[in-house]
RODO-729177 format. One record per residue (C-alpha): x, y, z; residue in one letter. Coordinates in Angstrom, 3 decimals, decimal comma, always signed. Last residue first. Layout:
! residues N
{px:X; py:Y; pz:Z; rest:a}
...
***
This chain:
! residues 388
{px:+19,916; py:+14,648; pz:+8,315; rest:a}
{px:+16,994; py:+16,007; pz:+10,309; rest:v}
{px:+17,642; py:+19,519; pz:+11,575; rest:e}
{px:+18,109; py:+20,003; pz:+15,287; rest:r}
{px:+15,998; py:+20,513; pz:+18,377; rest:e}
{px:+18,029; py:+20,762; pz:+21,554; rest:r}
{px:+18,184; py:+17,559; pz:+23,479; rest:p}
{px:+15,530; py:+16,724; pz:+26,075; rest:r}
{px:+16,912; py:+14,169; pz:+28,478; rest:g}
{px:+15,078; py:+12,007; pz:+30,988; rest:n}
{px:+14,455; py:+8,956; pz:+28,889; rest:w}
{px:+12,421; py:+6,246; pz:+30,489; rest:t}
{px:+12,789; py:+2,480; pz:+30,673; rest:a}
{px:+9,957; py:+0,722; pz:+32,434; rest:q}
{px:+7,913; py:+0,487; pz:+29,290; rest:p}
{px:+4,181; py:+1,177; pz:+29,294; rest:t}
{px:+2,966; py:-0,500; pz:+26,104; rest:i}
{px:-0,769; py:-0,311; pz:+25,655; rest:l}
{px:-2,574; py:-3,087; pz:+27,439; rest:p}
{px:-2,788; py:-6,606; pz:+26,007; rest:k}
{px:-6,340; py:-7,711; pz:+25,385; rest:t}
{px:-8,351; py:-9,636; pz:+27,975; rest:n}
{px:-10,425; py:-6,944; pz:+29,631; rest:t}
{px:-12,574; py:-5,317; pz:+26,956; rest:v}
{px:-15,940; py:-3,923; pz:+27,956; rest:s}
{px:-18,973; py:-4,940; pz:+25,963; rest:r}
{px:-20,108; py:-2,833; pz:+23,045; rest:p}
{px:-23,359; py:-0,841; pz:+23,365; rest:a}
{px:-26,182; py:-2,054; pz:+21,183; rest:r}
{px:-27,494; py:-0,537; pz:+17,977; rest:r}
{px:-24,101; py:+1,098; pz:+17,454; rest:l}
{px:-23,001; py:-1,156; pz:+14,593; rest:i}
{px:-26,238; py:-0,581; pz:+12,689; rest:a}
{px:-25,895; py:+3,185; pz:+13,052; rest:a}
{px:-22,286; py:+2,954; pz:+11,869; rest:e}
{px:-23,355; py:+1,055; pz:+8,759; rest:t}
{px:-26,144; py:+3,525; pz:+7,934; rest:a}
{px:-23,832; py:+6,494; pz:+8,392; rest:v}
{px:-21,171; py:+4,892; pz:+6,202; rest:r}
{px:-23,665; py:+4,067; pz:+3,431; rest:q}
{px:-24,942; py:+7,627; pz:+3,268; rest:t}
{px:-21,400; py:+8,979; pz:+3,457; rest:a}
{px:-20,285; py:+6,743; pz:+0,553; rest:a}
{px:-23,145; py:+7,897; pz:-1,664; rest:r}
{px:-22,490; py:+11,559; pz:-0,842; rest:h}
{px:-18,740; py:+11,166; pz:-1,378; rest:r}
{px:-19,229; py:+9,621; pz:-4,837; rest:w}
{px:-21,639; py:+12,414; pz:-5,774; rest:q}
{px:-19,118; py:+15,008; pz:-4,646; rest:g}
{px:-16,279; py:+13,300; pz:-6,522; rest:p}
{px:-18,379; py:+13,548; pz:-9,706; rest:t}
{px:-19,850; py:+10,542; pz:-11,491; rest:i}
{px:-18,872; py:+8,353; pz:-14,465; rest:g}
{px:-16,226; py:+6,568; pz:-12,409; rest:t}
{px:-12,795; py:+6,990; pz:-13,969; rest:w}
{px:-13,667; py:+9,773; pz:-16,429; rest:r}
{px:-15,539; py:+11,569; pz:-13,656; rest:r}
{px:-12,446; py:+11,308; pz:-11,472; rest:f}
{px:-10,288; py:+12,717; pz:-14,261; rest:t}
{px:-12,571; py:+15,682; pz:-14,820; rest:r}
{px:-12,809; py:+16,348; pz:-11,077; rest:m}
{px:-9,033; py:+16,231; pz:-10,672; rest:f}
{px:-8,540; py:+18,547; pz:-13,650; rest:p}
{px:-10,981; py:+21,046; pz:-12,042; rest:s}
{px:-9,569; py:+20,851; pz:-8,478; rest:v}
{px:-6,222; py:+22,316; pz:-9,381; rest:g}
{px:-2,715; py:+21,531; pz:-10,604; rest:a}
{px:-3,175; py:+17,879; pz:-9,654; rest:y}
{px:-0,526; py:+16,150; pz:-7,516; rest:g}
{px:-2,757; py:+13,808; pz:-5,557; rest:l}
{px:-2,448; py:+15,854; pz:-2,337; rest:s}
{px:-3,429; py:+18,992; pz:-4,269; rest:a}
{px:-6,597; py:+17,381; pz:-5,634; rest:a}
{px:-7,550; py:+16,104; pz:-2,178; rest:i}
{px:-6,992; py:+19,548; pz:-0,646; rest:e}
{px:-9,150; py:+21,229; pz:-3,280; rest:d}
{px:-11,811; py:+18,550; pz:-2,891; rest:l}
{px:-12,049; py:+19,329; pz:+0,821; rest:s}
{px:-11,250; py:+16,675; pz:+3,439; rest:v}
{px:-14,554; py:+15,397; pz:+4,842; rest:e}
{px:-13,257; py:+11,880; pz:+5,404; rest:s}
{px:-14,060; py:+8,185; pz:+4,929; rest:y}
{px:-15,368; py:+7,662; pz:+1,417; rest:c}
{px:-13,886; py:+10,727; pz:-0,293; rest:l}
{px:-10,478; py:+10,370; pz:+1,362; rest:l}
{px:-10,392; py:+6,620; pz:+0,663; rest:q}
{px:-11,522; py:+6,977; pz:-2,935; rest:r}
{px:-8,987; py:+9,721; pz:-3,661; rest:a}
{px:-6,091; py:+7,593; pz:-2,416; rest:a}
{px:-7,409; py:+4,608; pz:-4,368; rest:e}
{px:-7,835; py:+6,659; pz:-7,528; rest:f}
{px:-4,375; py:+8,157; pz:-7,276; rest:r}
{px:-2,743; py:+4,759; pz:-6,912; rest:v}
{px:-4,633; py:+3,240; pz:-9,840; rest:d}
{px:-4,141; py:+6,314; pz:-12,047; rest:d}
{px:-0,404; py:+6,257; pz:-11,331; rest:l}
{px:-0,363; py:+2,569; pz:-12,270; rest:v}
{px:-2,032; py:+3,291; pz:-15,608; rest:a}
{px:+0,236; py:+6,267; pz:-16,262; rest:q}
{px:+3,387; py:+4,211; pz:-15,682; rest:f}
{px:+2,159; py:+1,564; pz:-18,074; rest:t}
{px:+0,746; py:-1,961; pz:-17,939; rest:t}
{px:+1,047; py:-5,379; pz:-19,539; rest:g}
{px:+3,989; py:-6,663; pz:-17,533; rest:l}
{px:+6,312; py:-6,287; pz:-20,537; rest:d}
{px:+5,084; py:-2,700; pz:-20,818; rest:r}
{px:+6,106; py:-2,132; pz:-17,207; rest:l}
{px:+9,565; py:-3,451; pz:-17,987; rest:r}
{px:+9,861; py:-1,231; pz:-21,041; rest:r}
{px:+8,711; py:+1,887; pz:-19,206; rest:n}
{px:+11,149; py:+1,236; pz:-16,358; rest:l}
{px:+14,027; py:+0,710; pz:-18,781; rest:t}
{px:+13,121; py:+3,925; pz:-20,588; rest:r}
{px:+13,112; py:+5,811; pz:-17,265; rest:r}
{px:+16,540; py:+4,461; pz:-16,342; rest:h}
{px:+16,723; py:+2,426; pz:-13,133; rest:m}
{px:+17,383; py:+2,984; pz:-9,448; rest:s}
{px:+13,782; py:+2,367; pz:-8,297; rest:l}
{px:+13,538; py:+5,838; pz:-6,733; rest:m}
{px:+15,152; py:+7,339; pz:-9,824; rest:q}
{px:+12,626; py:+5,620; pz:-12,066; rest:a}
{px:+9,761; py:+6,896; pz:-9,901; rest:l}
{px:+11,047; py:+10,473; pz:-9,930; rest:d}
{px:+11,445; py:+10,279; pz:-13,720; rest:d}
{px:+7,906; py:+8,956; pz:-14,042; rest:g}
{px:+6,600; py:+12,073; pz:-12,340; rest:s}
{px:+4,110; py:+12,236; pz:-9,459; rest:t}
{px:+5,764; py:+13,984; pz:-6,533; rest:k}
{px:+4,191; py:+15,620; pz:-3,463; rest:g}
{px:+6,023; py:+13,551; pz:-0,851; rest:n}
{px:+2,980; py:+11,442; pz:-0,017; rest:l}
{px:+2,490; py:+10,995; pz:-3,752; rest:l}
{px:+6,060; py:+9,693; pz:-4,039; rest:l}
{px:+5,412; py:+7,073; pz:-1,358; rest:t}
{px:+2,284; py:+5,872; pz:-3,159; rest:c}
{px:+4,306; py:+5,709; pz:-6,361; rest:l}
{px:+6,970; py:+3,640; pz:-4,615; rest:s}
{px:+4,449; py:+1,139; pz:-3,249; rest:r}
{px:+2,762; py:+0,687; pz:-6,609; rest:y}
{px:+6,073; py:+0,397; pz:-8,474; rest:v}
{px:+7,611; py:-1,985; pz:-5,955; rest:q}
{px:+4,555; py:-4,234; pz:-6,237; rest:q}
{px:+4,881; py:-4,305; pz:-10,022; rest:i}
{px:+8,599; py:-5,065; pz:-9,742; rest:l}
{px:+8,074; py:-8,188; pz:-7,657; rest:p}
{px:+9,433; py:-7,657; pz:-4,144; rest:e}
{px:+12,884; py:-9,001; pz:-3,375; rest:p}
{px:+13,346; py:-12,551; pz:-2,061; rest:d}
{px:+14,041; py:-12,641; pz:+1,665; rest:v}
{px:+17,714; py:-12,989; pz:+2,600; rest:a}
{px:+17,941; py:-9,275; pz:+3,376; rest:r}
{px:+15,454; py:-9,710; pz:+6,224; rest:v}
{px:+17,547; py:-12,450; pz:+7,843; rest:q}
{px:+20,903; py:-10,742; pz:+7,368; rest:a}
{px:+19,500; py:-7,625; pz:+9,035; rest:l}
{px:+18,204; py:-9,697; pz:+11,958; rest:a}
{px:+21,617; py:-11,284; pz:+12,507; rest:l}
{px:+23,428; py:-7,949; pz:+12,333; rest:r}
{px:+20,926; py:-6,306; pz:+14,697; rest:r}
{px:+21,356; py:-9,107; pz:+17,198; rest:q}
{px:+25,113; py:-8,552; pz:+17,018; rest:e}
{px:+24,753; py:-4,787; pz:+17,444; rest:p}
{px:+22,584; py:-5,209; pz:+20,605; rest:d}
{px:+20,219; py:-2,325; pz:+21,407; rest:a}
{px:+19,534; py:-2,207; pz:+25,161; rest:g}
{px:+18,218; py:+1,363; pz:+25,187; rest:e}
{px:+17,531; py:+2,811; pz:+21,762; rest:v}
{px:+19,512; py:+6,051; pz:+21,594; rest:p}
{px:+17,328; py:+9,167; pz:+20,985; rest:l}
{px:+18,577; py:+11,090; pz:+17,966; rest:d}
{px:+15,211; py:+10,897; pz:+16,220; rest:l}
{px:+13,464; py:+12,440; pz:+19,229; rest:w}
{px:+14,805; py:+15,855; pz:+18,204; rest:y}
{px:+12,419; py:+15,704; pz:+15,222; rest:s}
{px:+9,406; py:+16,748; pz:+17,281; rest:p}
{px:+6,397; py:+14,389; pz:+16,991; rest:f}
{px:+3,532; py:+13,730; pz:+14,586; rest:r}
{px:+1,896; py:+10,299; pz:+14,534; rest:l}
{px:+0,284; py:+9,662; pz:+11,175; rest:a}
{px:-2,870; py:+8,993; pz:+9,178; rest:s}
{px:-3,002; py:+11,173; pz:+6,058; rest:l}
{px:-5,055; py:+13,941; pz:+4,430; rest:e}
{px:-6,602; py:+14,868; pz:+7,773; rest:c}
{px:-10,295; py:+14,651; pz:+8,622; rest:d}
{px:-9,634; py:+13,975; pz:+12,326; rest:f}
{px:-7,083; py:+15,684; pz:+14,533; rest:r}
{px:-6,576; py:+13,493; pz:+17,581; rest:p}
{px:-7,011; py:+14,670; pz:+21,203; rest:v}
{px:-4,061; py:+13,416; pz:+23,233; rest:c}
{px:-3,050; py:+10,395; pz:+25,303; rest:k}
{px:-2,968; py:+8,192; pz:+22,182; rest:f}
{px:-5,021; py:+5,337; pz:+23,606; rest:l}
{px:-7,394; py:+7,246; pz:+25,872; rest:n}
{px:-7,983; py:+10,036; pz:+23,368; rest:r}
{px:-8,758; py:+7,582; pz:+20,568; rest:y}
{px:-11,042; py:+5,590; pz:+22,881; rest:l}
{px:-12,996; py:+8,768; pz:+23,682; rest:v}
{px:-13,961; py:+9,263; pz:+20,025; rest:s}
{px:-17,692; py:+8,411; pz:+19,994; rest:e}
{px:-19,732; py:+9,454; pz:+16,962; rest:t}
{px:-16,640; py:+9,060; pz:+14,831; rest:p}
{px:-14,529; py:+12,006; pz:+13,632; rest:k}
{px:-14,059; py:+11,725; pz:+9,888; rest:a}
{px:-11,144; py:+9,843; pz:+8,394; rest:h}
{px:-7,472; py:+10,409; pz:+7,759; rest:a}
{px:-6,385; py:+10,633; pz:+11,403; rest:v}
{px:-3,478; py:+12,832; pz:+12,488; rest:l}
{px:-2,182; py:+12,387; pz:+16,045; rest:v}
{px:-0,337; py:+15,409; pz:+17,407; rest:q}
{px:+2,567; py:+16,124; pz:+19,782; rest:s}
{px:+3,224; py:+12,412; pz:+19,921; rest:p}
{px:+4,550; py:+10,961; pz:+23,162; rest:a}
{px:+7,888; py:+9,562; pz:+24,272; rest:w}
{px:+8,539; py:+9,776; pz:+28,009; rest:s}
{px:+7,345; py:+6,198; pz:+28,580; rest:a}
{px:+10,297; py:+4,820; pz:+26,662; rest:g}
{px:+11,558; py:+5,572; pz:+23,172; rest:g}
{px:+11,687; py:+2,101; pz:+21,671; rest:l}
{px:+8,607; py:+0,556; pz:+23,289; rest:e}
{px:+6,735; py:+3,846; pz:+23,084; rest:r}
{px:+7,652; py:+4,122; pz:+19,414; rest:l}
{px:+6,456; py:+0,584; pz:+18,693; rest:v}
{px:+3,235; py:+1,083; pz:+20,654; rest:n}
{px:+2,385; py:+4,212; pz:+18,684; rest:f}
{px:+3,120; py:+2,389; pz:+15,434; rest:a}
{px:+0,652; py:-0,339; pz:+16,437; rest:g}
{px:-1,930; py:+2,316; pz:+17,307; rest:v}
{px:-1,492; py:+3,809; pz:+13,829; rest:l}
{px:-1,596; py:+0,400; pz:+12,153; rest:m}
{px:-4,976; py:-0,417; pz:+13,689; rest:c}
{px:-6,456; py:+2,989; pz:+12,924; rest:d}
{px:-5,299; py:+2,717; pz:+9,293; rest:a}
{px:-6,754; py:-0,788; pz:+8,981; rest:i}
{px:-10,029; py:+0,448; pz:+10,478; rest:k}
{px:-10,318; py:+3,360; pz:+8,053; rest:d}
{px:-9,469; py:+1,120; pz:+5,089; rest:a}
{px:-12,325; py:-1,216; pz:+6,057; rest:g}
{px:-12,851; py:-2,677; pz:+2,580; rest:v}
{px:-9,949; py:-2,148; pz:+0,178; rest:i}
{px:-10,968; py:-0,926; pz:-3,252; rest:r}
{px:-7,379; py:-0,930; pz:-4,448; rest:p}
{px:-4,335; py:-1,782; pz:-2,261; rest:y}
{px:-2,474; py:+1,530; pz:-1,862; rest:y}
{px:-2,888; py:+1,974; pz:+1,881; rest:i}
{px:-0,967; py:+4,565; pz:+3,901; rest:a}
{px:+0,659; py:+4,335; pz:+7,348; rest:f}
{px:+2,312; py:+6,871; pz:+9,620; rest:g}
{px:+5,311; py:+8,675; pz:+11,017; rest:f}
{px:+5,020; py:+12,430; pz:+10,542; rest:d}
{px:+8,244; py:+13,968; pz:+11,822; rest:i}
{px:+8,637; py:+17,538; pz:+13,067; rest:v}
{px:+11,209; py:+20,336; pz:+12,773; rest:g}
{px:+9,517; py:+22,069; pz:+9,873; rest:e}
{px:+9,196; py:+18,978; pz:+7,690; rest:h}
{px:+10,163; py:+15,326; pz:+7,668; rest:k}
{px:+7,831; py:+12,610; pz:+6,368; rest:l}
{px:+8,176; py:+9,028; pz:+7,637; rest:a}
{px:+6,204; py:+6,329; pz:+5,848; rest:f}
{px:+4,848; py:+2,856; pz:+6,497; rest:a}
{px:+3,254; py:+1,141; pz:+3,546; rest:l}
{px:+0,089; py:-0,649; pz:+2,540; rest:g}
{px:-0,999; py:-3,590; pz:+0,435; rest:g}
{px:+1,998; py:-5,885; pz:+0,823; rest:e}
{px:+2,309; py:-5,798; pz:+4,612; rest:s}
{px:+4,923; py:-7,552; pz:+6,713; rest:m}
{px:+7,899; py:-7,836; pz:+4,365; rest:l}
{px:+6,730; py:-4,562; pz:+2,787; rest:h}
{px:+7,660; py:-2,785; pz:+6,034; rest:h}
{px:+11,337; py:-3,335; pz:+5,301; rest:y}
{px:+12,394; py:+0,170; pz:+4,268; rest:v}
{px:+9,886; py:+2,032; pz:+6,480; rest:v}
{px:+10,749; py:+0,080; pz:+9,627; rest:f}
{px:+14,431; py:+0,412; pz:+8,764; rest:l}
{px:+14,203; py:+4,207; pz:+8,647; rest:r}
{px:+12,130; py:+4,300; pz:+11,847; rest:i}
{px:+14,708; py:+2,245; pz:+13,742; rest:a}
{px:+17,580; py:+4,294; pz:+12,304; rest:e}
{px:+16,090; py:+7,557; pz:+13,551; rest:r}
{px:+15,146; py:+5,995; pz:+16,901; rest:l}
{px:+18,792; py:+5,227; pz:+17,435; rest:t}
{px:+21,146; py:+2,222; pz:+17,618; rest:p}
{px:+18,767; py:-0,281; pz:+16,015; rest:s}
{px:+18,287; py:-3,437; pz:+18,069; rest:h}
{px:+14,507; py:-3,259; pz:+18,427; rest:r}
{px:+14,110; py:-2,317; pz:+14,768; rest:i}
{px:+15,919; py:-5,428; pz:+13,568; rest:l}
{px:+13,951; py:-7,598; pz:+15,972; rest:k}
{px:+10,703; py:-6,093; pz:+14,726; rest:g}
{px:+11,703; py:-6,763; pz:+11,131; rest:v}
{px:+12,567; py:-10,368; pz:+12,030; rest:a}
{px:+9,067; py:-10,937; pz:+13,408; rest:g}
{px:+6,755; py:-7,911; pz:+13,547; rest:y}
{px:+4,878; py:-9,314; pz:+16,571; rest:d}
{px:+7,996; py:-8,954; pz:+18,723; rest:e}
{px:+7,791; py:-5,183; pz:+18,299; rest:l}
{px:+4,369; py:-5,154; pz:+19,898; rest:r}
{px:+0,826; py:-5,118; pz:+18,485; rest:w}
{px:-2,197; py:-5,732; pz:+20,719; rest:m}
{px:-3,214; py:-2,052; pz:+20,610; rest:r}
{px:-3,928; py:-2,386; pz:+16,918; rest:g}
{px:-6,778; py:-4,854; pz:+17,299; rest:a}
{px:-8,602; py:-2,590; pz:+19,754; rest:l}
{px:-8,030; py:+0,437; pz:+17,527; rest:l}
{px:-9,370; py:-1,403; pz:+14,492; rest:g}
{px:-12,441; py:-2,431; pz:+16,478; rest:f}
{px:-13,397; py:+1,222; pz:+16,833; rest:q}
{px:-16,992; py:+0,722; pz:+15,649; rest:p}
{px:-17,693; py:-1,942; pz:+18,327; rest:h}
{px:-20,981; py:-3,656; pz:+17,572; rest:h}
{px:-19,120; py:-6,968; pz:+17,971; rest:t}
{px:-20,258; py:-8,470; pz:+14,653; rest:a}
{px:-20,119; py:-5,148; pz:+12,790; rest:q}
{px:-16,669; py:-4,214; pz:+14,034; rest:a}
{px:-15,446; py:-7,738; pz:+13,291; rest:s}
{px:-16,894; py:-7,436; pz:+9,777; rest:f}
{px:-14,800; py:-4,330; pz:+9,123; rest:e}
{px:-11,643; py:-5,702; pz:+10,738; rest:l}
{px:-11,803; py:-9,024; pz:+8,875; rest:l}
{px:-12,857; py:-7,407; pz:+5,593; rest:r}
{px:-9,813; py:-5,136; pz:+5,695; rest:g}
{px:-7,510; py:-8,051; pz:+6,465; rest:l}
{px:-9,113; py:-10,146; pz:+3,699; rest:a}
{px:-7,918; py:-7,638; pz:+1,102; rest:g}
{px:-4,374; py:-8,125; pz:+2,333; rest:f}
{px:-4,648; py:-11,853; pz:+1,721; rest:p}
{px:-3,482; py:-13,779; pz:+4,805; rest:i}
{px:+0,033; py:-14,853; pz:+5,687; rest:r}
{px:+1,186; py:-17,100; pz:+8,525; rest:k}
{px:+4,158; py:-16,208; pz:+10,705; rest:d}
{px:+1,966; py:-15,099; pz:+13,633; rest:p}
{px:+0,293; py:-18,557; pz:+13,721; rest:d}
{px:-3,362; py:-19,260; pz:+14,614; rest:n}
{px:-4,870; py:-16,523; pz:+12,458; rest:l}
{px:-5,987; py:-18,550; pz:+9,427; rest:a}
{px:-7,308; py:-21,386; pz:+11,618; rest:d}
{px:-11,010; py:-20,860; pz:+10,871; rest:h}
{px:-10,240; py:-20,324; pz:+7,201; rest:a}
{px:-10,570; py:-16,791; pz:+5,858; rest:l}
{px:-13,030; py:-15,265; pz:+3,375; rest:g}
{px:-13,999; py:-12,352; pz:+5,631; rest:a}
{px:-17,404; py:-13,980; pz:+6,214; rest:r}
{px:-15,615; py:-17,163; pz:+7,232; rest:a}
{px:-13,432; py:-15,242; pz:+9,680; rest:l}
{px:-16,474; py:-13,600; pz:+11,254; rest:v}
{px:-18,376; py:-16,874; pz:+11,533; rest:r}
{px:-15,410; py:-18,714; pz:+13,016; rest:k}
{px:-14,725; py:-15,913; pz:+15,502; rest:p}
{px:-18,282; py:-15,970; pz:+16,957; rest:d}
{px:-18,978; py:-12,578; pz:+18,543; rest:a}
{px:-19,603; py:-11,572; pz:+22,173; rest:g}
{px:-16,888; py:-8,968; pz:+22,697; rest:l}
{px:-14,665; py:-11,420; pz:+24,529; rest:e}
{px:-15,132; py:-13,940; pz:+21,736; rest:r}
{px:-14,024; py:-11,381; pz:+19,145; rest:l}
{px:-10,983; py:-10,411; pz:+21,187; rest:l}
{px:-9,968; py:-14,048; pz:+21,508; rest:t}
{px:-10,332; py:-14,512; pz:+17,732; rest:p}
{px:-8,336; py:-11,282; pz:+17,114; rest:v}
{px:-5,310; py:-12,259; pz:+19,218; rest:g}
{px:-3,501; py:-14,021; pz:+16,357; rest:t}
{px:-3,757; py:-10,603; pz:+14,699; rest:f}
{px:-0,526; py:-9,920; pz:+16,566; rest:a}
{px:+1,571; py:-11,149; pz:+13,634; rest:g}
{px:-0,626; py:-12,309; pz:+10,736; rest:v}
{px:+1,702; py:-11,177; pz:+7,939; rest:r}
{px:-0,345; py:-9,446; pz:+5,251; rest:q}
{px:-0,745; py:-10,441; pz:+1,620; rest:n}
{px:-0,562; py:-9,514; pz:-2,035; rest:w}
{px:-1,358; py:-12,408; pz:-4,382; rest:g}
{px:-4,752; py:-11,204; pz:-5,650; rest:d}
{px:-3,323; py:-7,726; pz:-6,170; rest:f}
{px:-1,588; py:-8,298; pz:-9,499; rest:p}
{px:-4,028; py:-8,907; pz:-11,107; rest:w}
{px:-7,662; py:-8,151; pz:-10,229; rest:q}
{px:-9,435; py:-5,849; pz:-7,812; rest:p}
{px:-13,242; py:-5,975; pz:-8,072; rest:s}
{px:-15,273; py:-3,393; pz:-10,014; rest:g}
{px:-17,439; py:-6,013; pz:-11,704; rest:s}
{px:-15,748; py:-5,359; pz:-15,040; rest:e}
{px:-12,299; py:-6,049; pz:-13,578; rest:d}
{px:-10,342; py:-3,480; pz:-11,622; rest:f}
{px:-6,601; py:-2,572; pz:-11,600; rest:c}
{px:-7,021; py:-0,877; pz:-14,988; rest:k}
{px:-8,343; py:+2,380; pz:-13,560; rest:p}
{px:-12,122; py:+2,657; pz:-13,753; rest:l}
{px:-13,551; py:+3,787; pz:-17,054; rest:a}
{px:-17,329; py:+3,933; pz:-16,830; rest:k}
{px:-18,826; py:+2,833; pz:-13,539; rest:m}
***
């Protein structure tokens, strides 16, 4: 490595401010049971991930976000089940999101539920974000990771995508279904579990992980929503201390990249402050706008290069570069090697890891919660309309 972005120390490990960013345990309380069912020792897996044996015994507990990736990756290896992220994700329900889940459950429409999920997602996860992109009559509702050098990013994304699927089924009823499922990693050797869970054939090697569905669903009323329960839940989430500025900056820049923007003025506007004020506050924290932008861009590039076959041109465009040449120059400045060399090394390691995982067939799973199949259904199909 030559000149990695400033979020890494000399060993290439994440340093300040990421050591304090965490993940709410929520439905991951079910992971030890799932591990035992698949023939693995939960204590050994948790210890390898850097977690105490009781780290997952309370949904309100917090674990380091970096440990979440290690947990899912090492669980896949210990159980010989490469899609362990999907199995962990299918356990998630609205109730597992705590006060945020309650707020979403009692939103008047699916539009408002998704908006609030995106706004308050940082209360559950401090290394990744939920997003909702609107274009051409469809919505892409998904999850992106900005925590640097995260292990198991593909499994975290799978987990969160199934969790989002369950949330929308719980809110929209059994009639809701995505028109497409976009997955930001290469197609695995065996992909039948993806088809079984999402009820459609996913598109792998995409630039993002998201559920795509027609925008007319946004106006769907949430059945049983209680305004008083919503008021109480909103007061509860608003009472939580605001994010530290540095975390807001990383999350906001990741959001801007998803929307095709990379300027400091866009970031300042998103954070409701003057550009000079933003620069001064970042300087006081020992960093700069450009340094944080490099961090976020590098992590997005790393994930696409390590886990997918998305072309370099598409990666460069998604990161806001004018072309592939400036992206390649910058990446070489960061790492000392080309994106192609980085991808080749990562692919070699990924193939070897998957081969090791698949050395014995995984056991069947019987004890995990099934995918949500709500009783309530919606029998209308309103005309498609523009998203407000």
